[in-house]
C-alpha positions in Angstrom: 0.0 0.0 0.0 1.3 3.4 -0.8 1.9 5.8 2.1 0.2 8.5 0.1 -3.1 6.5 0.1 -4.9 7.9 3.1 -6.6 4.8 4.3 -7.7 4.6 7.9 -6.1 1.7 9.7 -8.4 -1.2 10.7 -8.3 -3.1 13.9 -6.1 -6.2 13.9 -3.7 -4.6 11.4 0.1 -4.3 11.8 1.3 -1.6 9.5 5.0 -1.5 8.6 6.9 1.1 6.6 9.4 -0.9 4.5 11.3 2.0 2.9 14.8 2.9 4.1 14.1 6.6 3.5 11.3 8.5 5.0 8.6 9.3 2.4 8.7 12.9 1.1 6.0 15.3 2.1 4.7 13.2 5.0 5.1 14.2 8.7 5.8 11.3 11.0 2.7 12.1 13.0 0.5 12.0 9.9 1.4 8.4 9.0 -0.3 5.6 10.9 2.3 2.8 11.3 3.4 0.4 13.9 7.0 -0.2 12.8 9.6 1.4 10.5 11.6 -1.6 9.2 14.5 0.2 7.6 16.7 -2.9 7.7 14.3 -4.8 5.4 14.7 -2.3 2.6 17.3 -2.9 -0.2 20.8 -1.6 0.6 21.6 1.8 -0.8 24.0 0.1 -3.2 21.3 -2.2 -4.6 18.8 0.7 -4.8 21.3 2.8 -6.8 22.1 -0.2 -9.0 18.4 -0.7 -9.8 17.4 2.9 -10.1 14.0 1.8 -11.4 15.4 0.7 -14.7 12.9 -2.0 -15.6 15.4 -4.0 -17.6 17.4 -4.5 -14.3 14.3 -5.6 -12.3 14.9 -9.4 -12.4 18.5 -9.0 -11.4 17.5 -6.5 -8.7 14.9 -9.0 -7.5 17.4 -11.8 -7.2 19.9 -9.6 -5.4 17.2 -8.3 -3.0 16.0 -11.8 -2.2 19.6 -12.6 -1.3 19.8 -9.6 1.0 16.5 -10.7 2.7 18.1 -14.0 3.6 21.0 -12.3 5.5 21.1 -10.3 8.7 19.8 -7.7 9.6 17.0 -8.1 7.0 16.5 -11.8 7.8 15.5 -10.9 11.4 12.9 -8.3 10.1 11.5 -10.9 7.7 11.1 -13.4 10.6 9.4 -10.7 12.7 7.0 -9.8 9.9 6.1 -13.5 9.2 5.3 -13.9 12.9 3.1 -10.8 12.8 1.4 -12.0 9.6 0.4 -15.2 11.3 -1.4 -13.3 14.0 -2.9 -10.3 12.3 -3.3 -8.6 8.9 0.1 -7.3 7.8 0.2 -4.1 5.7 3.4 -3.1 3.9 3.7 0.6 3.4 5.9 2.1 0.7 6.3 5.4 -1.1 7.1 3.6 -4.4 4.9 4.6 -7.4 5.4 1.4 -9.4 4.6 -1.3 -6.8 4.9 -4.3 -9.2 8.5 -3.3 -10.0 9.5 -2.4 -6.5 11.2 -3.9 -3.5 7.8 -3.8 -1.8 6.5 -6.3 -4.4 9.5 -8.6 -4.0 9.2 -8.5 -0.2 5.5 -9.2 -0.4 6.0 -12.2 -2.6 8.8 -13.5 -0.3 6.6 -13.2 2.7 3.7 -15.0 1.0 6.1 -17.8 0.0 7.4 -18.1 3.5 3.9 -18.1 5.0 2.8 -21.0 2.7 5.7 -23.2 3.6 
């Protein structure tokens, strides 16, 4: 879910901001979230490599999945999986192109883990 979509949080939701950088134009008090999981975001080097060049997305995806399997991201993934088993997990991102973003890759990785 984009942070710019002003949806009211529901009960039994755990809302996690998954971007390393704070979203532009939003005050911290204005965003309803439970956790800011900076460590789960792609490293600055990987983000710069990808730079939203779609021809690099598959390589970005593979590298990001590798990062998610290493600390400190791995600990965040485990925490989110635990939360998702107990309540509705909402991933918050500022990304405009969700299907070609780290948010999408993370979502798919979490779904895969939950169905194991």
